[in-house]
DSSP file (Angstrom, degrees, kcal/mol; ACC not computed):
  #  RESIDUE AA STRUCTURE BP1 BP2  ACC     N-H-->O    O-->H-N    N-H-->O    O-->H-N    TCO  KAPPA ALPHA  PHI   PSI    X-CA   Y-CA   Z-CA
    1    1 A X     >        0   0    0      0, 0.0     4,-1.3     0, 0.0     5,-0.1   0.000 360.0 360.0 360.0 -37.0   58.3 -123.4  308.6
    2    2 A X  H  >  +     0   0    0      1,-0.2     4,-1.5     2,-0.2     5,-0.2   0.880 360.0  57.1 -65.6 -37.1   58.7 -121.1  311.6
    3    3 A X  H  > S+     0   0    0      1,-0.2     4,-1.2     2,-0.2    -1,-0.2   0.872 103.4  54.2 -62.4 -36.7   61.4 -123.3  313.1
    4    4 A X  H  4 S+     0   0    0      1,-0.2    -1,-0.2     2,-0.2    -2,-0.2   0.900 113.0  40.7 -65.5 -42.0   63.5 -123.0  310.0
    5    5 A X  H  < S+     0   0    0     -4,-1.3    -1,-0.2     1,-0.2    -2,-0.2   0.647 108.0  61.4 -85.7 -15.0   63.6 -119.2  309.9
    6    6 A X  H  < S+     0   0    0     -4,-1.5     2,-0.4    -5,-0.1    -1,-0.2   0.823  97.8  62.0 -80.3 -31.9   64.0 -118.7  313.7
    7    7 A X  S  < S-     0   0    0     -4,-1.2     2,-0.3    -5,-0.2    -1,-0.0  -0.773  81.4-131.7 -98.6 139.7   67.3 -120.5  314.0
    8    8 A X        -     0   0    0     -2,-0.4     2,-0.2     1,-0.1    -2,-0.1  -0.636  26.4-112.3 -86.5 145.9   70.4 -119.3  312.1
    9    9 A X        -     0   0    0     -2,-0.3     2,-0.1     1,-0.1    -1,-0.1  -0.487  36.0-103.5 -76.7 148.6   72.4 -121.7  310.2
   10   10 A X        -     0   0    0     -2,-0.2     2,-0.3     1,-0.1    -1,-0.1  -0.444  36.1-109.1 -72.3 141.9   75.9 -122.5  311.4
   11   11 A X        -     0   0    0     -2,-0.1     2,-0.4     1,-0.1    -1,-0.1  -0.570  32.9-126.8 -73.6 129.8   78.8 -120.9  309.6
   12   12 A X        -     0   0    0     -2,-0.3     2,-0.8     1,-0.0    -1,-0.1  -0.657  16.0-152.9 -83.1 126.4   80.7 -123.5  307.6
   13   13 A X     >  -     0   0    0     -2,-0.4     4,-1.2     1,-0.2    -1,-0.0  -0.860  12.5-176.7-102.7 104.6   84.4 -123.5  308.3
   14   14 A X  H  > S+     0   0    0     -2,-0.8     4,-1.4     1,-0.2    -1,-0.2   0.840  81.9  58.7 -70.6 -32.6   86.2 -124.8  305.2
   15   15 A X  H  > S+     0   0    0      1,-0.2     4,-1.2     2,-0.2     3,-0.3   0.906 104.4  50.8 -63.6 -40.7   89.6 -124.7  306.9
   16   16 A X  H  4 S+     0   0    0      1,-0.2    -1,-0.2     2,-0.2    -2,-0.2   0.847 108.2  53.1 -66.0 -32.3   88.4 -127.1  309.7
   17   17 A X  H  < S+     0   0    0     -4,-1.2    -1,-0.2     1,-0.2    -2,-0.2   0.796 107.6  51.5 -72.3 -28.0   87.2 -129.5  307.0
   18   18 A X  H  < S+     0   0    0     -4,-1.4    -1,-0.2    -3,-0.3     2,-0.2   0.741  83.1 105.5 -80.1 -23.2   90.6 -129.6  305.3
   19   19 A X     <  +     0   0    0     -4,-1.2     3,-0.1     1,-0.2    -3,-0.0  -0.399  37.3 169.9 -66.5 125.4   92.6 -130.3  308.4
   20   20 A X        +     0   0    0     -2,-0.2     2,-0.3     1,-0.1    -1,-0.2   0.672  61.0  22.1-106.7 -25.3   93.7 -134.0  308.4
   21   21 A X  S  > S-     0   0    0      1,-0.1     4,-1.4     0, 0.0    -1,-0.1  -0.876  77.0-107.2-140.3 171.0   96.1 -134.0  311.3
   22   22 A X  H  > S+     0   0    0     -2,-0.3     4,-2.3     1,-0.2     5,-0.2   0.810 115.7  61.7 -67.0 -30.7   97.1 -132.2  314.5
   23   23 A X  H  > S+     0   0    0      1,-0.2     4,-2.2     2,-0.2    -1,-0.2   0.921 104.2  46.8 -62.4 -44.9  100.2 -130.8  312.8
   24   24 A X  H  > S+     0   0    0      1,-0.2     4,-2.3     2,-0.2    -1,-0.2   0.871 109.6  54.9 -64.3 -36.7   98.1 -129.0  310.3
   25   25 A X  H  X S+     0   0    0     -4,-1.4     4,-2.0     2,-0.2    -2,-0.2   0.907 108.1  48.3 -65.4 -41.5   95.8 -127.7  313.1
   26   26 A X  H  X S+     0   0    0     -4,-2.3     4,-2.2     2,-0.2    -2,-0.2   0.911 111.2  50.4 -64.6 -42.2   98.8 -126.2  314.9
   27   27 A X  H  X S+     0   0    0     -4,-2.2     4,-2.3     1,-0.2    -2,-0.2   0.901 109.1  52.1 -61.7 -40.5  100.1 -124.6  311.8
   28   28 A X  H  X S+     0   0    0     -4,-2.3     4,-2.1     2,-0.2    -1,-0.2   0.898 108.6  50.0 -63.4 -41.8   96.7 -123.1  311.1
   29   29 A X  H  X S+     0   0    0     -4,-2.0     4,-2.0     1,-0.2    -1,-0.2   0.915 110.8  49.5 -63.1 -43.5   96.5 -121.6  314.6
   30   30 A X  H  X S+     0   0    0     -4,-2.2     4,-2.4     1,-0.2    -2,-0.2   0.887 109.9  51.2 -64.0 -39.1  100.0 -120.0  314.2
   31   31 A X  H  X S+     0   0    0     -4,-2.3     4,-2.6     2,-0.2    -1,-0.2   0.894 108.3  51.8 -65.4 -39.4   99.1 -118.5  310.9
   32   32 A X  H  X S+     0   0    0     -4,-2.1     4,-2.2     2,-0.2    -1,-0.2   0.909 110.4  48.6 -62.8 -41.4   95.9 -117.0  312.3
   33   33 A X  H  X S+     0   0    0     -4,-2.0     4,-2.2     2,-0.2    -2,-0.2   0.922 112.1  48.7 -65.1 -43.9   98.0 -115.4  315.1
   34   34 A X  H  X S+     0   0    0     -4,-2.4     4,-2.8     1,-0.2    -2,-0.2   0.914 111.0  50.7 -60.9 -43.6  100.5 -114.0  312.6
   35   35 A X  H  X S+     0   0    0     -4,-2.6     4,-2.6     1,-0.2    -1,-0.2   0.893 109.3  50.4 -63.3 -39.9   97.8 -112.6  310.4
   36   36 A X  H  X S+     0   0    0     -4,-2.2     4,-1.9     2,-0.2    -1,-0.2   0.913 112.9  46.2 -65.0 -41.8   96.1 -110.9  313.4
   37   37 A X  H  X S+     0   0    0     -4,-2.2     4,-2.1     2,-0.2    -2,-0.2   0.921 113.6  49.3 -64.8 -43.2   99.5 -109.3  314.4
   38   38 A X  H  X S+     0   0    0     -4,-2.8     4,-2.9     1,-0.2     5,-0.2   0.895 109.4  51.6 -64.2 -40.4  100.1 -108.3  310.8
   39   39 A X  H  X S+     0   0    0     -4,-2.6     4,-1.9     1,-0.2    -1,-0.2   0.902 109.4  50.6 -63.5 -40.5   96.7 -106.7  310.4
   40   40 A X  H  X S+     0   0    0     -4,-1.9     4,-1.0     1,-0.2    -1,-0.2   0.895 115.0  42.7 -64.1 -40.6   97.2 -104.7  313.6
   41   41 A X  H  X S+     0   0    0     -4,-2.1     4,-2.8     1,-0.2     5,-0.2   0.900 112.4  52.3 -72.2 -42.0  100.6 -103.4  312.4
   42   42 A X  H  X S+     0   0    0     -4,-2.9     4,-2.3     1,-0.2    -2,-0.2   0.854 105.4  54.2 -67.6 -34.1   99.5 -102.7  308.8
   43   43 A X  H  < S+     0   0    0     -4,-1.9     4,-0.5    -5,-0.2    -1,-0.2   0.858 115.3  40.3 -69.2 -32.1   96.5 -100.6  309.8
   44   44 A X  H  < S+     0   0    0     -4,-1.0     3,-0.4    -3,-0.2    -2,-0.2   0.881 120.2  43.4 -79.4 -39.3   98.8  -98.4  311.9
   45   45 A X  H  < S+     0   0    0     -4,-2.8    -2,-0.2     1,-0.2    -3,-0.2   0.769 103.6  64.3 -79.1 -26.0  101.7  -98.3  309.5
   46   46 A X  S  < S+     0   0    0     -4,-2.3     2,-0.8    -5,-0.2    -1,-0.2   0.759  89.2  74.6 -72.8 -23.2   99.6  -97.8  306.3
   47   47 A X  S    S-     0   0    0     -4,-0.5    -1,-0.1    -3,-0.4     5,-0.0  -0.801  75.4-151.1 -93.7 110.4   98.3  -94.4  307.4
   48   48 A X    >   -     0   0    0     -2,-0.8     3,-1.6     1,-0.1     4,-0.4  -0.278  31.2-102.2 -71.7 167.5  101.0  -91.7  307.1
   49   49 A X  T 3  S+     0   0    0      1,-0.3     3,-0.4     2,-0.1     4,-0.3   0.791 121.1  51.2 -63.5 -28.2  100.9  -88.7  309.4
   50   50 A X  T 3> S+     0   0    0      1,-0.2     4,-1.6     2,-0.1    -1,-0.3   0.425  81.8  93.8 -89.1   1.6   99.4  -86.5  306.7
   51   51 A X  H <> S+     0   0    0     -3,-1.6     4,-2.0     1,-0.2    -1,-0.2   0.869  82.8  53.5 -64.9 -36.1   96.6  -88.8  305.8
   52   52 A X  H  > S+     0   0    0     -3,-0.4     4,-2.4    -4,-0.4    -1,-0.2   0.858 105.6  54.8 -65.4 -34.6   94.2  -87.1  308.1
   53   53 A X  H  > S+     0   0    0     -3,-0.3     4,-2.3    -4,-0.3    -1,-0.2   0.891 107.3  49.2 -65.8 -40.9   95.0  -83.8  306.5
   54   54 A X  H  X S+     0   0    0     -4,-1.6     4,-2.4     2,-0.2    -2,-0.2   0.919 112.3  48.1 -64.6 -43.5   94.1  -85.1  303.0
   55   55 A X  H  X S+     0   0    0     -4,-2.0     4,-2.5     1,-0.2    -2,-0.2   0.900 111.7  50.4 -63.7 -40.3   90.8  -86.5  304.3
   56   56 A X  H  X S+     0   0    0     -4,-2.4     4,-2.5     2,-0.2    -2,-0.2   0.888 109.6  50.6 -64.7 -39.1   90.1  -83.2  306.1
   57   57 A X  H  X S+     0   0    0     -4,-2.3     4,-2.3     2,-0.2    -2,-0.2   0.921 111.9  47.0 -64.2 -44.6   90.8  -81.2  302.9
   58   58 A X  H  X S+     0   0    0     -4,-2.4     4,-2.4     1,-0.2    -2,-0.2   0.914 111.5  51.7 -62.0 -42.6   88.5  -83.5  300.9
   59   59 A X  H  X S+     0   0    0     -4,-2.5     4,-2.6     1,-0.2    -2,-0.2   0.905 108.8  50.5 -62.7 -42.3   85.8  -83.2  303.6
   60   60 A X  H  X S+     0   0    0     -4,-2.5     4,-2.4     1,-0.2    -1,-0.2   0.927 111.4  47.8 -62.0 -44.6   86.0  -79.3  303.5
   61   61 A X  H  X S+     0   0    0     -4,-2.3     4,-2.3     1,-0.2    -1,-0.2   0.898 111.6  51.1 -62.5 -39.3   85.7  -79.3  299.7
   62   62 A X  H  X S+     0   0    0     -4,-2.4     4,-2.5     2,-0.2    -2,-0.2   0.919 110.5  48.0 -64.0 -44.1   82.7  -81.7  299.9
   63   63 A X  H  X S+     0   0    0     -4,-2.6     4,-2.4     2,-0.2    -2,-0.2   0.899 111.4  50.8 -64.5 -40.1   81.0  -79.5  302.5
   64   64 A X  H  X S+     0   0    0     -4,-2.4     4,-2.2     2,-0.2    -1,-0.2   0.909 111.3  48.6 -63.2 -41.6   81.6  -76.3  300.4
   65   65 A X  H  X S+     0   0    0     -4,-2.3     4,-2.3     2,-0.2    -2,-0.2   0.920 111.6  48.7 -64.5 -43.9   80.1  -78.1  297.4
   66   66 A X  H  X S+     0   0    0     -4,-2.5     4,-2.4     1,-0.2    -2,-0.2   0.898 110.7  50.7 -64.1 -39.9   77.1  -79.2  299.3
   67   67 A X  H  X S+     0   0    0     -4,-2.4     4,-2.4     1,-0.2    -1,-0.2   0.897 110.0  50.5 -64.2 -39.2   76.5  -75.8  300.7
   68   68 A X  H  X S+     0   0    0     -4,-2.2     4,-2.3     2,-0.2    -2,-0.2   0.890 110.1  50.0 -65.3 -39.1   76.7  -74.3  297.2
   69   69 A X  H  X S+     0   0    0     -4,-2.3     4,-1.9     2,-0.2    -2,-0.2   0.916 111.0  48.8 -65.5 -42.4   74.2  -76.8  295.9
   70   70 A X  H  X S+     0   0    0     -4,-2.4     4,-1.6     1,-0.2    -2,-0.2   0.918 112.5  48.7 -61.7 -43.1   71.8  -76.0  298.8
   71   71 A X  H  X>S+     0   0    0     -4,-2.4     5,-2.0     1,-0.2     4,-1.0   0.884 109.0  52.9 -65.4 -38.6   72.2  -72.3  298.1
   72   72 A X  H  <5S+     0   0    0     -4,-2.3     3,-0.3     1,-0.2    -1,-0.2   0.866 106.5  53.5 -65.9 -35.5   71.6  -72.8  294.4
   73   73 A X  H  <5S+     0   0    0     -4,-1.9    -1,-0.2     1,-0.2    -2,-0.2   0.884 112.4  43.5 -65.7 -37.9   68.3  -74.7  295.1
   74   74 A X  H  <5S-     0   0    0     -4,-1.6    -1,-0.2    -5,-0.1    -2,-0.2   0.582 114.5-115.9 -85.6  -9.5   67.0  -71.8  297.2
   75   75 A X  T  <5 +     0   0    0     -4,-1.0    -3,-0.2    -3,-0.3    -4,-0.1   0.599  65.0 144.4  87.3  11.6   68.1  -69.2  294.8
   76   76 A X      < -     0   0    0     -5,-2.0    -1,-0.3    -6,-0.2     2,-0.2  -0.385  59.5 -91.2 -79.3 161.5   70.6  -67.5  297.1
   77   77 A X        -     0   0    0     -2,-0.1     2,-0.6     1,-0.0    -1,-0.1  -0.522  37.7-141.2 -72.8 138.7   73.9  -66.1  296.0
   78   78 A X        -     0   0    0     -2,-0.2     2,-0.4    -3,-0.1   -10,-0.1  -0.899   9.5-147.3-105.2 123.3   76.8  -68.5  296.0
   79   79 A X        -     0   0    0     -2,-0.6     2,-0.4     1,-0.0   -11,-0.0  -0.744  16.2-126.5 -91.8 136.1   80.1  -67.2  297.1
   80   80 A X        -     0   0    0     -2,-0.4     2,-0.6   -12,-0.0    -1,-0.0  -0.660  20.4-155.0 -82.1 129.8   83.2  -68.7  295.6
   81   81 A X        -     0   0    0     -2,-0.4     2,-0.4   -17,-0.0   -17,-0.0  -0.925   4.1-155.4-109.5 123.6   85.7  -70.0  298.1
   82   82 A X        -     0   0    0     -2,-0.6     6,-0.0     1,-0.0    -2,-0.0  -0.826  20.6-118.9 -99.4 132.9   89.3  -70.2  297.0
   83   83 A X    >   -     0   0    0     -2,-0.4     3,-1.0     1,-0.1    -1,-0.0  -0.307  17.9-123.4 -66.2 153.4   91.6  -72.6  298.7
   84   84 A X  T 3  S+     0   0    0      1,-0.2    -1,-0.1     3,-0.0    -2,-0.0   0.843 110.9  50.5 -66.3 -34.2   94.6  -71.3  300.5
   85   85 A X  T 3  S+     0   0    0      2,-0.0    13,-0.5    12,-0.0     2,-0.3   0.368  96.8  88.5 -88.7   6.8   97.1  -73.4  298.5
   86   86 A X  E <   -A   97   0A   0     -3,-1.0     2,-0.5    11,-0.2    11,-0.2  -0.802  65.9-143.9-107.0 148.6   95.6  -72.4  295.2
   87   87 A X  E     -A   96   0A   0      9,-3.7     9,-2.5    -2,-0.3     2,-0.4  -0.934  14.6-143.3-110.9 129.8   96.6  -69.4  293.0
   88   88 A X  E     -A   95   0A   0     -2,-0.5     2,-0.4     7,-0.2     7,-0.2  -0.791  14.1-126.9 -98.0 133.9   93.9  -67.6  291.1
   89   89 A X     >  -     0   0    0      5,-3.2     4,-1.5    -2,-0.4    13,-0.0  -0.619  10.4-148.7 -75.8 128.8   94.6  -66.2  287.7
   90   90 A X  T  4 S+     0   0    0     -2,-0.4    -1,-0.1     1,-0.2    -2,-0.0   0.689  93.3  48.5 -72.5 -16.0   93.7  -62.5  287.5
   91   91 A X  T  4 S+     0   0    0      3,-0.1    -1,-0.2     1,-0.1    14,-0.0   0.907 129.2  13.5 -90.2 -47.7   92.8  -62.8  283.8
   92   92 A X  T  4 S-     0   0    0      2,-0.1    -2,-0.2    13,-0.0     3,-0.1   0.472  91.5-129.1-111.5  -3.8   90.5  -65.8  283.6
   93   93 A X     <  +     0   0    0     -4,-1.5     2,-0.1     1,-0.2    -3,-0.1   0.604  59.2 140.7  66.7  14.2   89.8  -66.3  287.3
   94   94 A X        -     0   0    0     -6,-0.1    -5,-3.2     1,-0.0     2,-0.4  -0.501  47.1-127.8 -81.4 158.8   90.7  -70.0  287.2
   95   95 A X  E     +A   88   0A   0     -7,-0.2     2,-0.3    -2,-0.1    -7,-0.2  -0.864  27.3 176.6-113.0 145.4   92.6  -71.5  290.1
   96   96 A X  E     -A   87   0A   0     -9,-2.5    -9,-3.7    -2,-0.4     6,-0.0  -0.922  33.6 -96.2-139.1 161.0   95.8  -73.5  289.9
   97   97 A X  E  >  -A   86   0A   0     -2,-0.3     4,-2.3   -11,-0.2   -11,-0.2  -0.206  50.5 -92.6 -72.5 174.3   98.2  -75.1  292.4
   98   98 A X  H  > S+     0   0    0    -13,-0.5     4,-0.6     1,-0.2    -1,-0.1   0.790 123.3  45.6 -63.3 -29.6  101.4  -73.2  293.4
   99   99 A X  H  > S+     0   0    0      1,-0.1     4,-0.6     2,-0.1    -1,-0.2   0.909 118.9  37.5 -80.7 -42.9  103.6  -74.8  290.7
  100  100 A X  H  > S+     0   0    0      1,-0.2     4,-2.6     2,-0.1     5,-0.2   0.731 101.0  77.2 -83.0 -22.1  101.3  -74.4  287.7
  101  101 A X  H  X S+     0   0    0     -4,-2.3     4,-2.8     1,-0.2     5,-0.2   0.938  95.0  43.8 -56.0 -56.5   99.8  -71.0  288.7
  102  102 A X  H  X S+     0   0    0     -4,-0.6     4,-1.9     1,-0.2    -1,-0.2   0.878 114.5  51.3 -60.4 -37.1  102.8  -68.8  287.7
  103  103 A X  H  X S+     0   0    0     -4,-0.6     4,-1.9     1,-0.2    -1,-0.2   0.936 113.9  43.7 -63.6 -45.6  103.2  -70.6  284.4
  104  104 A X  H  X S+     0   0    0     -4,-2.6     4,-3.4     1,-0.2     5,-0.3   0.917 110.4  54.6 -67.1 -42.5   99.6  -70.3  283.5
  105  105 A X  H  X S+     0   0    0     -4,-2.8     4,-2.3    -5,-0.2    -1,-0.2   0.900 108.5  49.5 -60.4 -40.9   99.4  -66.6  284.6
  106  106 A X  H  X S+     0   0    0     -4,-1.9     4,-1.8    -5,-0.2    -1,-0.2   0.940 115.9  42.2 -62.4 -47.3  102.3  -65.7  282.3
  107  107 A X  H  X S+     0   0    0     -4,-1.9     4,-2.2     1,-0.2    -2,-0.2   0.886 114.8  50.6 -67.5 -38.8  100.7  -67.5  279.3
  108  108 A X  H  X S+     0   0    0     -4,-3.4     4,-2.7     2,-0.2    -1,-0.2   0.866 107.5  53.6 -69.3 -35.7   97.2  -66.2  280.1
  109  109 A X  H  X S+     0   0    0     -4,-2.3     4,-2.3    -5,-0.3    -1,-0.2   0.926 109.6  47.9 -63.8 -44.3   98.5  -62.6  280.3
  110  110 A X  H  X S+     0   0    0     -4,-1.8     4,-2.2     1,-0.2    -2,-0.2   0.912 112.7  49.5 -61.6 -42.2  100.1  -63.0  276.9
  111  111 A X  H  X S+     0   0    0     -4,-2.2     4,-2.5     2,-0.2    -2,-0.2   0.910 110.8  48.6 -63.0 -43.2   96.9  -64.4  275.5
  112  112 A X  H  X S+     0   0    0     -4,-2.7     4,-2.4     1,-0.2    -1,-0.2   0.885 111.2  49.9 -68.7 -36.6   94.7  -61.7  276.9
  113  113 A X  H  X S+     0   0    0     -4,-2.3     4,-2.3     2,-0.2    -1,-0.2   0.906 111.2  50.1 -64.7 -39.9   97.0  -59.0  275.6
  114  114 A X  H  X S+     0   0    0     -4,-2.2     4,-2.4     2,-0.2    -2,-0.2   0.907 110.8  48.8 -63.7 -42.6   96.9  -60.6  272.2
  115  115 A X  H  X S+     0   0    0     -4,-2.5     4,-2.6     2,-0.2    -2,-0.2   0.909 110.6  50.5 -65.2 -41.3   93.1  -60.7  272.3
  116  116 A X  H  X S+     0   0    0     -4,-2.4     4,-2.4     1,-0.2    -2,-0.2   0.919 110.6  49.9 -61.5 -42.5   92.9  -57.1  273.3
  117  117 A X  H  X S+     0   0    0     -4,-2.3     4,-2.2     1,-0.2    -2,-0.2   0.915 111.5  48.3 -62.2 -43.5   95.2  -56.1  270.4
  118  118 A X  H  X S+     0   0    0     -4,-2.4     4,-2.5     1,-0.2    -2,-0.2   0.899 110.5  51.5 -63.5 -40.7   93.0  -58.1  268.0
  119  119 A X  H  X S+     0   0    0     -4,-2.6     4,-2.5     2,-0.2    -2,-0.2   0.913 109.7  49.2 -64.1 -41.8   89.9  -56.5  269.3
  120  120 A X  H  X S+     0   0    0     -4,-2.4     4,-2.5     1,-0.2    -1,-0.2   0.913 111.6  49.5 -64.0 -41.6   91.3  -53.0  268.8
  121  121 A X  H  X S+     0   0    0     -4,-2.2     4,-1.6     2,-0.2    -2,-0.2   0.907 112.0  48.1 -63.0 -41.8   92.4  -53.9  265.3
  122  122 A X  H  X>S+     0   0    0     -4,-2.5     5,-2.6     1,-0.2     4,-0.6   0.904 112.9  47.8 -66.2 -41.1   89.0  -55.2  264.4
  123  123 A X  H ><5S+     0   0    0     -4,-2.5     3,-0.7     1,-0.2    -2,-0.2   0.889 109.9  52.3 -68.6 -37.2   87.2  -52.2  265.9
  124  124 A X  H 3<5S+     0   0    0     -4,-2.5    -1,-0.2     1,-0.2    -2,-0.2   0.828 110.5  48.5 -68.5 -29.2   89.6  -49.8  264.1
  125  125 A X  H 3<5S-     0   0    0     -4,-1.6    -1,-0.2    -5,-0.2    -2,-0.2   0.554 117.2-115.0 -84.4  -8.5   88.8  -51.6  260.8
  126  126 A X  T <<5 +     0   0    0     -3,-0.7     2,-0.3    -4,-0.6    -3,-0.2   0.688  67.1 141.9  83.9  18.3   85.1  -51.4  261.5
  127  127 A X      < -     0   0    0     -5,-2.6    -1,-0.3    -6,-0.2     2,-0.2  -0.711  40.1-143.3 -92.8 144.0   84.6  -55.1  261.8
  128  128 A X    >   -     0   0    0     -2,-0.3     3,-0.7     1,-0.1    -1,-0.0  -0.565  25.8-111.4 -97.2 168.7   82.2  -56.6  264.3
  129  129 A X  G >  S+     0   0    0      1,-0.2     3,-1.3    -2,-0.2    -1,-0.1   0.743 114.7  66.7 -69.4 -22.5   82.7  -59.8  266.2
  130  130 A X  G 3  S+     0   0    0      1,-0.3    -1,-0.2     3,-0.0    -3,-0.0   0.803  97.9  52.5 -68.7 -27.4   79.8  -61.3  264.3
  131  131 A X  G <  S+     0   0    0     -3,-0.7    -1,-0.3     2,-0.1     2,-0.2   0.194  79.1 136.0 -93.0  18.3   81.8  -61.1  261.1
  132  132 A X    <   -     0   0    0     -3,-1.3     2,-0.1     1,-0.1    -3,-0.1  -0.471  57.9-121.1 -66.4 127.3   84.7  -63.0  262.7
  133  133 A X        -     0   0    0     -2,-0.2     2,-0.6     1,-0.1    -1,-0.1  -0.459  18.4-128.1 -71.8 144.0   86.1  -65.6  260.3
  134  134 A X              0   0    0      1,-0.1    -1,-0.1    -2,-0.1     0, 0.0  -0.826 360.0 360.0 -92.4 120.8   86.1  -69.2  261.6
  135  135 A X              0   0    0     -2,-0.6    -1,-0.1     0, 0.0    -2,-0.0   0.422 360.0 360.0 -98.5 360.0   89.5  -70.8  261.2
């Protein structure tokens, strides 16, 4: 029983079992060489120059999240870190990318003004927020 587990079994090569002639063997060798060259080229060509930046950005976000989780476990205050490429809405404090930020801020400003106007009307009429009708 010990002899069986001490020696590793040989890896079975299905390609070698299929080869019937020398011609097929030569073709197989050429294909392996082509595949190795192609793999070497594809690994270099598949990564664009900015791929490292994306990975770094993800890594930074991951580290910030982990630090926040550690701080929350210990009961320490967690500081919110805003990305440089993100725009924060002054009304709702949410963050958006550079394209969506201005659109949202405009809509959010209108919404907040509308809510303030409604609150003033309700207070002037003597209604509380508890008596707010559900629509």
